[in-house]
C-alpha positions as CSV (number, residue, x, y, z in Angstrom):
1,M,186.5,129.1,288.2
2,R,186.6,127.5,285.1
3,R,183.0,128.0,284.1
4,E,183.6,132.1,285.5
5,L,186.6,132.7,283.3
6,R,184.8,131.3,280.5
7,A,181.9,133.2,280.7
8,E,183.7,136.3,281.2
9,W,186.1,135.7,278.2
10,T,183.0,135.4,276.1
11,K,181.7,138.3,277.5
12,A,184.8,140.1,276.3
13,R,185.4,138.7,273.1
14,T,181.8,139.5,272.1
15,A,181.0,143.0,273.5
16,P,181.3,145.3,270.5
17,G,183.8,148.0,272.4
18,T,186.1,145.6,273.4
19,A,188.2,145.5,270.1
20,W,188.3,149.1,269.5
21,L,189.0,149.9,272.7
22,L,192.2,147.5,272.5
23,S,193.1,149.0,269.2
24,A,192.7,152.5,271.3
25,V,195.2,151.5,273.7
26,V,197.8,150.7,271.2
27,V,196.9,153.8,268.8
28,L,196.8,156.5,271.8
29,T,200.3,155.2,273.5
30,A,202.4,155.2,270.4
31,A,200.8,158.3,268.5
32,A,201.3,160.5,271.8
33,S,204.7,159.2,272.8
34,A,205.8,159.7,268.6
35,A,204.2,163.2,269.0
36,V,206.5,163.8,272.2
37,A,209.4,162.2,270.9
38,A,208.7,164.6,267.6
39,T,209.1,167.8,269.8
40,V,212.1,167.1,271.9
41,S,216.0,167.7,270.2
42,C,219.7,166.9,271.8
43,T,222.4,169.1,270.6
44,A,226.0,168.3,269.9
45,G,226.4,169.9,273.4
46,G,224.4,167.3,275.4
47,C,221.1,167.2,277.4
48,D,219.5,166.3,280.3
49,Q,216.5,164.0,279.2
50,D,215.4,160.7,280.2
51,V,215.6,159.1,276.6
52,P,213.1,155.6,277.8
53,R,211.1,157.8,279.4
54,L,210.6,159.9,276.5
55,G,210.0,156.8,274.3
56,L,206.7,155.7,276.7
57,A,205.3,159.3,277.5
58,G,202.3,158.1,275.2
59,I,200.8,156.0,278.4
60,Q,199.6,159.3,279.5
61,A,197.2,158.9,276.9
62,G,196.7,155.0,276.2
63,Q,196.0,154.4,280.0
64,A,192.7,156.3,279.6
65,A,191.3,153.5,277.1
66,V,192.2,151.3,279.5
67,A,190.4,152.6,282.3
68,I,186.9,153.0,280.4
69,M,187.7,149.6,279.1
70,A,187.7,148.2,282.0
71,V,184.5,150.5,283.2
72,F,182.9,149.0,280.3
73,A,183.4,145.5,281.3
74,V,181.3,146.2,284.4
75,T,178.6,149.0,284.1
76,G,177.7,147.4,280.8
77,E,175.9,144.9,282.3
78,Y,174.6,147.0,285.5
79,G,173.1,149.5,282.3
80,S,171.3,146.6,280.7
81,G,170.4,144.3,283.6
82,M,172.6,141.7,282.7
83,I,174.3,141.4,286.1
84,A,171.4,139.8,287.5
85,T,171.2,136.9,285.0
86,T,174.9,136.4,285.6
87,F,174.5,136.1,289.4
88,A,171.8,133.8,289.2
89,A,173.6,131.5,286.7
90,M,176.9,132.0,288.6
91,P,175.9,133.1,292.2
92,R,179.7,132.9,293.9
93,R,179.7,136.4,293.4
94,G,183.3,137.0,294.4
95,R,184.3,134.3,292.0
96,V,183.0,136.7,289.2
97,L,184.7,139.7,289.7
98,A,187.6,137.5,290.1
99,A,187.1,135.9,286.3
100,K,186.2,139.5,285.1
101,A,189.6,140.5,286.9
102,A,191.7,138.1,285.1
103,V,190.0,138.3,281.6
104,L,191.1,141.8,281.9
105,T,194.4,141.6,282.9
106,G,195.1,139.3,280.3
107,L,193.7,142.1,277.8
108,T,195.4,144.9,278.8
109,L,198.7,142.8,279.2
110,A,198.4,142.0,275.7
111,A,197.8,145.3,274.3
112,G,200.1,147.3,276.6
113,T,202.5,145.4,275.5
114,V,202.0,145.8,272.0
115,A,201.5,149.4,272.8
116,V,204.9,149.7,274.8
117,L,207.1,148.2,272.0
118,A,205.5,150.3,269.6
119,S,206.6,153.1,271.2
120,V,210.0,152.2,271.6
121,L,209.9,151.6,268.2
122,A,208.5,154.8,267.2
123,A,211.2,156.7,269.5
124,R,214.1,154.6,268.2
125,L,213.0,156.1,264.5
126,I,212.5,159.4,265.2
127,L,214.9,160.7,268.4
128,P,218.1,159.9,266.3
129,G,216.9,162.7,264.0
130,N,216.5,165.3,266.8
131,G,220.0,164.6,268.1
132,F,219.1,161.8,270.6
133,T,222.9,159.6,269.4
134,A,225.5,157.8,271.2
135,A,227.7,160.6,269.7
136,N,225.7,162.9,272.3
137,G,225.7,160.6,274.9
138,H,221.7,159.7,274.5
139,P,221.8,156.8,272.8
140,P,217.9,156.0,270.9
141,P,215.9,153.3,273.7
142,S,216.5,149.9,273.5
143,L,215.1,146.6,274.9
144,A,218.7,145.4,275.2
145,D,219.4,147.8,277.5
146,G,218.4,146.8,281.1
147,P,217.4,150.0,282.1
148,T,214.8,150.3,279.3
149,L,213.3,146.9,279.4
150,G,212.6,147.6,283.5
151,A,210.7,150.8,282.0
152,A,209.3,148.7,279.4
153,A,208.1,146.3,281.2
154,G,207.0,148.4,284.5
155,T,205.0,150.3,281.8
156,V,203.2,147.2,281.0
157,L,202.3,146.3,284.6
158,Y,201.7,149.9,285.3
159,L,198.3,149.5,282.2
160,A,197.4,146.3,284.0
161,L,197.1,147.5,287.6
162,I,195.1,150.7,286.0
163,A,192.5,148.6,284.5
164,L,192.5,146.5,287.9
165,L,191.9,149.8,289.9
166,S,189.2,150.6,287.4
167,L,187.4,147.7,287.4
168,G,187.1,148.0,291.1
169,A,185.9,151.5,291.1
170,A,183.5,150.8,288.0
171,T,181.8,147.5,290.1
172,A,181.5,150.0,293.3
173,L,179.8,152.6,291.4
174,R,178.0,150.5,289.0
175,D,177.7,153.5,286.7
176,S,179.9,154.1,283.3
177,A,179.6,158.3,283.7
178,T,180.5,158.2,287.2
179,A,182.8,155.9,287.2
180,A,185.1,157.0,284.2
181,G,184.8,160.6,286.0
182,V,186.1,159.1,289.3
183,V,189.1,157.3,287.3
184,C,189.9,160.3,285.3
185,G,189.9,162.2,288.1
186,V,192.2,159.9,289.7
187,L,194.5,159.6,286.9
188,Y,194.7,163.3,285.4
189,V,193.6,165.7,288.5
190,L,194.8,164.3,291.3
191,P,198.5,164.4,290.7
192,L,198.6,168.2,289.6
193,I,197.5,168.6,293.5
194,P,201.1,168.1,294.8
195,H,202.0,170.7,292.4
196,M,200.2,173.3,293.9
197,L,201.5,172.6,297.7
198,A,203.4,175.2,298.9
199,D,205.0,173.1,301.8
200,P,207.5,170.8,300.4
201,G,206.7,167.9,303.0
202,W,203.0,167.5,301.9
203,R,203.8,168.3,298.3
204,R,206.6,165.1,298.6
205,L,203.8,162.6,300.5
206,L,201.0,163.7,298.0
207,W,203.2,162.7,295.1
208,Q,204.0,159.1,296.9
209,A,200.4,158.6,297.9
210,T,198.9,159.4,294.2
211,P,198.9,156.2,292.0
212,A,199.6,158.0,288.8
213,N,202.9,160.0,289.9
214,A,204.3,157.0,291.9
215,G,203.2,154.4,289.4
216,L,204.6,156.4,286.7
217,A,208.1,156.7,288.4
218,I,208.9,153.0,287.2
219,Q,209.7,154.6,283.7
220,T,212.4,156.7,285.2
221,T,216.4,155.5,284.9
222,T,218.2,158.4,285.3
223,H,218.3,160.5,288.4
224,L,216.9,158.1,290.7
225,D,218.0,159.8,293.6
226,D,215.5,162.7,293.2
227,L,212.4,160.9,293.2
228,P,209.9,161.0,295.9
229,L,209.6,157.2,295.6
230,G,211.9,154.1,294.0
231,P,210.5,153.3,290.6
232,W,209.2,150.0,291.8
233,E,208.0,151.0,295.3
234,G,206.1,153.5,293.0
235,L,204.4,151.0,291.5
236,G,203.5,149.3,294.9
237,V,201.7,152.0,295.4
238,T,199.9,151.7,292.4
239,A,199.1,147.8,293.0
240,A,197.7,149.3,296.8
241,W,195.0,151.2,295.1
242,A,194.3,148.5,292.7
243,A,193.7,146.3,295.7
244,A,191.9,148.5,297.8
245,A,189.7,149.5,294.8
246,L,188.9,145.4,294.3
247,L,188.5,144.6,298.2
248,G,186.2,147.3,298.1
249,A,184.2,146.0,295.1
250,W,184.7,142.4,296.5
251,L,183.1,143.2,299.7
252,L,180.1,145.3,298.1
253,V,179.1,143.4,295.3
254,R,178.7,140.2,297.7
255,T,176.5,142.1,300.2
256,R,174.9,144.7,297.7
257,D,171.3,144.1,296.1
258,V,172.0,143.8,292.5
259,R,168.6,145.9,292.0
260,A,169.7,148.3,294.0
C-alpha cells in the first residue's frame, strides 16, 4: 500500500481545506471547552460534577470539523471527477479506501490530541476560579490522574472513529451536502431521540445504540454505575458504527461504476 498511502498523503497535504479544518478541530474543541468551564461553578459545600467531562465538553463542537474533513476527503474527488483518475492509476479500490482511512486517522489523531490537551489546559486555568479546587473536593483536571488520562485518550480515539464513520458514509453517498447532513444527523439529532421516549427500556436501548451517546461515555469518570453502557463498551459501539460504514463503503466502491 506504499504507493496508495503516498498518493493519499499528498492529496491531504496539498488540499486547501485540510489545514483549516485541522485548525478548526483544535480551536472549536478548546473554545467550547473553555466556554463550558467558564459557565459552571462549585461552592464550598461541594458539587456533583464530573470535572474531566466538563473539561472535554468541547468535543461536541470539534467533532463537526472532523466529520466535514472526512467527508471532503472523499467527495471532493467525486465532485471534480478526479476519482476516476485515482482508480485508473491505482485500480485496487479497496487499497485506496484503506489508504484514505489511514491518512485520515493519522491526521485526526494528531489534531485530536492537540485539541484535548488544549481543552484540559483551559479547564485547569478556568475551573479553579469557579470553585473547582481540592479544598472543595473537585480539583481541576490533570493528566496525571488515571481516570482523566483515560477520558482524554478515549476522547481522541472517539474523534478518530467519527472520522472513519464519516469517511465510510461519504464514500457511499459521494455527495458533500448529503454526506455531511447524514453524518451531522447521526452525531447531533440521533442522540436526542432516546430522550423523547417515555419507555425507559427503549430509551436505554437506543441510548446504547447511538454512536455519539455511547462513544462519549468514555469521558465519564464518576457515577459509572448509572451509565446505560460502560465507557469503553460505549466506545466499542462507535467503533462498530465506523466498521459498518467502512465495510459498506468498501463493498460499494469495489462494485459500483465510478461515473454512476
